[in-house]
C-alpha positions in Angstrom: 76.2 -14.8 -61.5 79.9 -14.6 -61.6 82.7 -13.6 -58.9 86.0 -13.3 -58.5 88.3 -12.9 -55.7 88.4 -9.0 -55.7 84.9 -8.4 -56.9 81.5 -7.5 -55.1 78.5 -10.0 -56.6 75.0 -8.2 -57.0 73.8 -10.5 -54.4 76.5 -9.2 -51.8 75.6 -5.8 -53.0 71.8 -6.2 -52.5 72.5 -7.6 -49.0 74.8 -4.4 -48.2 72.0 -2.0 -49.2 69.3 -3.9 -47.0 71.5 -3.7 -43.8 72.7 0.0 -44.6 68.8 0.9 -45.1 67.8 -0.8 -41.7 70.5 0.8 -40.1 69.7 4.1 -41.5 66.3 3.5 -40.1 67.9 3.5 -36.2 69.2 6.9 -36.7 65.9 8.6 -36.4 65.4 6.9 -33.1 69.0 7.7 -32.1 68.5 11.2 -33.0 65.1 11.7 -30.8 67.1 10.3 -27.9 69.8 12.9 -28.4 67.4 15.7 -28.4 65.6 14.5 -25.2 69.3 14.3 -23.8 70.7 17.5 -24.9 69.7 20.9 -26.8 71.9 19.8 -29.7 70.5 21.1 -32.9 70.0 19.1 -36.2 72.5 20.9 -38.0 75.2 20.3 -35.3 74.0 16.5 -34.9 74.6 16.0 -38.8 78.2 17.7 -38.6 79.3 15.4 -35.7 77.5 12.6 -37.3 80.0 12.9 -40.6 82.9 14.2 -38.4 82.5 11.2 -36.2 82.2 8.7 -38.9 85.1 10.2 -40.7 87.5 9.5 -37.8 86.1 6.0 -37.2 86.8 5.1 -41.1 90.0 6.7 -40.9 91.0 4.6 -37.8 89.5 1.4 -39.3 91.8 1.9 -42.4 94.6 2.5 -40.4 94.1 -0.6 -38.3 93.0 -3.1 -40.8 93.9 -2.0 -44.4 91.3 -3.6 -46.9 92.3 -6.4 -48.9 91.9 -7.2 -52.6 93.2 -5.4 -55.5 93.8 -1.8 -55.2 91.6 0.5 -57.5 94.0 3.0 -59.1 92.7 6.3 -60.5 94.7 9.9 -60.6 94.4 11.9 -57.6 92.5 14.6 -59.3 89.7 12.4 -60.4 89.5 11.1 -56.6 89.5 14.5 -55.3 86.5 15.4 -58.1 84.6 12.4 -56.8 85.0 12.9 -53.2 84.1 16.7 -53.6 80.8 15.8 -55.8 79.8 12.9 -53.4 80.4 14.9 -50.6 78.4 17.9 -51.9 75.6 15.6 -52.9 75.5 14.1 -49.4 75.5 17.6 -47.7 72.5 18.8 -49.7 70.7 15.9 -49.1 71.0 15.7 -45.2 71.0 19.3 -44.7 68.0 20.1 -47.0 66.0 17.3 -45.6 66.4 18.6 -42.0 65.3 22.1 -43.1 62.3 20.4 -44.9 61.4 18.8 -41.7 61.4 22.1 -40.0 59.4 23.8 -42.7 56.8 21.3 -43.3 56.9 18.4 -40.7 58.4 15.0 -40.5 55.7 13.2 -42.4 55.5 15.2 -45.5 59.2 16.1 -45.8 59.8 12.2 -45.5 57.2 11.4 -48.1 58.4 14.1 -50.6 62.4 13.3 -50.1 62.1 9.5 -50.3 59.2 9.5 -52.6 60.6 11.8 -55.3 63.9 10.1 -55.0 63.2 6.7 -56.8 61.5 8.8 -59.5 64.3 11.0 -60.0 66.8 8.0 -59.8 64.8 5.9 -62.3 64.5 8.8 -64.9 68.1 9.7 -64.5 69.2 6.1 -64.8 67.4 5.6 -67.9 68.6 8.9 -69.6 72.2 8.6 -68.5 73.1 5.3 -67.7 70.7 3.5 -70.1 69.5 1.3 -67.3 65.7 0.1 -68.2 63.2 -0.1 -65.5 60.9 -2.6 -67.2 57.4 -3.0 -66.5 57.9 -5.2 -62.9 60.3 -2.6 -62.0 57.7 0.2 -62.6 55.0 -1.7 -60.7 57.5 -2.3 -57.9 58.2 1.3 -57.7 54.8 2.5 -57.8 54.2 -0.3 -55.1 56.8 1.2 -52.9 55.8 4.8 -53.2 52.3 3.9 -52.2 53.6 1.8 -49.2 55.6 4.8 -48.2 52.7 7.5 -48.4 50.4 5.0 -46.3 53.3 4.3 -43.7 54.1 8.0 -43.1 50.8 9.7 -43.7 48.3 7.2 -42.7 48.8 8.0 -38.9 47.5 11.5 -38.6 46.9 14.8 -40.1 49.5 16.8 -41.8 50.5 20.0 -43.0 51.9 20.7 -46.4 53.9 23.8 -46.9 55.2 24.7 -50.3 58.8 26.0 -49.1 59.1 22.8 -47.1 58.3 20.4 -50.1 60.7 22.5 -52.2 63.4 21.9 -49.6 62.3 18.2 -49.6 62.7 18.2 -53.4 66.0 19.5 -53.0 67.2 16.9 -50.7 65.8 14.3 -53.2 67.9 15.5 -55.9 70.9 15.7 -53.8 70.3 12.0 -52.8 69.7 11.1 -56.7 72.9 12.6 -57.8 74.6 11.0 -55.2 73.2 7.7 -56.2 73.7 7.9 -59.8 77.1 9.0 -59.5 78.1 6.0 -57.6 76.7 3.7 -60.1 78.3 5.3 -62.8 81.8 4.7 -61.2 81.2 1.3 -60.1 80.1 0.5 -63.9 83.5 2.1 -64.6 85.1 -0.3 -62.5 86.8 2.4 -60.4 84.8 2.2 -57.2 86.3 2.3 -53.9 83.8 2.1 -51.2 85.7 3.0 -48.4 87.7 5.7 -50.2 84.5 7.2 -51.6 82.9 7.0 -47.9 86.0 8.7 -46.3 86.0 11.8 -49.1 82.6 12.2 -48.9 82.3 12.5 -45.0 85.4 14.7 -45.2 83.5 16.9 -47.6 80.4 17.0 -46.0 81.7 17.7 -42.7 83.6 20.7 -44.0 80.1 22.0 -45.4 78.2 21.5 -42.4 80.9 22.9 -40.1 80.3 26.6 -40.5 76.3 26.2 -40.0 76.8 23.8 -36.9 79.0 26.4 -35.7 76.4 29.1 -36.1 73.9 26.6 -34.3 76.3 25.5 -31.6 78.5 22.8 -31.7 78.7 21.9 -28.1 75.4 21.2 -26.5 74.3 21.4 -23.0 73.3 18.2 -21.2 72.6 17.0 -17.7 74.0 13.2 -18.7 77.3 13.8 -21.0 78.0 10.0 -20.8 74.6 9.1 -22.1 74.9 11.9 -24.7 78.4 10.4 -25.7 77.2 6.8 -26.0 74.3 7.8 -28.4 76.4 10.2 -30.3 79.0 7.2 -30.8 76.4 4.8 -31.9 74.8 7.5 -34.7 78.5 8.0 -36.1 79.2 4.0 -35.9 76.1 2.2 -37.2 74.0 4.6 -39.3 76.9 6.3 -40.5 80.2 4.8 -40.8 78.8 1.4 -41.3 75.6 2.2 -43.4 77.2 4.6 -45.9 80.3 2.3 -46.4 77.8 -0.4 -47.1 75.7 1.7 -49.3 78.2 3.1 -51.3 79.7 -0.3 -51.9 76.3 -1.7 -52.7 74.9 1.0 -55.0 78.2 0.7 -57.2 77.0 -2.8 -58.5 72.9 -2.6 -58.0 70.8 -0.9 -60.8 70.0 2.6 -59.5 66.3 2.2 -59.5 66.6 -0.9 -57.3 69.0 1.1 -54.8 66.3 3.9 -54.3 63.7 1.4 -53.4 65.9 -0.8 -51.2 66.5 2.4 -49.4 63.0 2.8 -48.4 63.7 0.1 -45.6 64.6 3.2 -43.7 61.3 4.4 -42.8 60.3 0.6 -42.1 62.9 0.0 -40.0 62.1 3.3 -38.1 58.6 2.3 -37.7 59.2 -0.9 -36.2 61.7 0.6 -33.7 59.0 3.1 -32.7 56.4 0.6 -32.2 58.8 -2.0 -30.4 61.0 0.5 -28.4 59.2 4.0 -28.3 55.9 2.8 -27.5 54.0 4.1 -30.4 50.9 2.3 -31.6 50.7 -0.4 -33.9 48.0 0.7 -36.8 46.9 -0.8 -40.0 48.8 2.0 -42.1 51.9 1.0 -40.4 51.1 -2.8 -41.1 50.0 -2.0 -44.9 52.6 0.4 -45.7 55.2 -1.8 -44.5 53.8 -5.0 -46.2 53.8 -2.8 -49.6 57.2 -1.5 -49.2 58.8 -5.0 -48.3 57.1 -6.7 -51.2 58.6 -4.1 -53.7 61.9 -4.4 -52.4 61.6 -8.4 -52.6 60.3 -7.9 -56.0 62.9 -5.9 -57.1 65.8 -7.5 -55.4 64.7 -10.9 -57.1 64.7 -9.1 -60.4 68.3 -7.8 -60.0 69.6 -11.7 -59.5 67.6 -12.8 -62.3 68.9 -10.0 -64.8 71.2 -11.5 -67.2 74.7 -10.4 -67.7 75.0 -9.2 -64.5 78.8 -9.2 -63.2 81.0 -8.9 -60.1 82.5 -5.3 -60.3 86.0 -4.7 -58.9 85.0 -2.6 -55.6 87.0 -2.5 -52.1 84.5 -2.3 -49.4 84.3 -0.4 -46.1 84.6 -2.8 -43.0 
């Protein structure tokens, strides 16, 4: 596998995606603590997550400009890419929160994260000519089976059509965001830091009126704890994780990206057992092992694929 002084090798892209998936998994636990510490709603939390993450990324770019070769492209194209990515992110997050409210966390998670790899695999085949292969298809099926066992194996669930539809809309937004990031990476015009900043700016603007209607300023009896939690949500599962996600998704096949991101519920399940006192069940163990096996298999196949090359990309810190 080749590399250059300004390129991101596929192996590092896989590592970035793994770290991003694990970091995303901590967001749910942090959000639960935010809800316990205040009356902040989910849309307001999503807004502050993106807005504060945007401020952090801008500060990092000012203090430590990224090195390497600069990615040059016309301003209208950069604006268009930021707009499309930001809208995809806004749809992904907002529709998922609405699906959770409509049909519950378990069903919303399974439908959103389960439909994502399927939509991405189909889109990558049609629009990017990326073949998944028999082994890749088996890995995707294994990952989806593990997701269902992990999330649905612990108790009763209620499936409501409106919530399922919202979850599918969320999966569509995530799929569009992933496929476009991969396409731009193949064009050699991927600047992960700039993409993340632009996406957060657009998403924050999209969420602002809905967050204002819900209530931007929460009531809390422990403001210092709330600020620490919000700072963590903005820094780790947002600014860091999305910066790594956009960098990795530009150089790794789209279907592989979607399966690696299933590390999010694995990470959340581990945290729930280790930190929140939830019971370790056979479903948790079986689902986790299935999903980790699928991720490992796809990652190994990605590294063995012939003709993989480093793609010029500027990564976010």
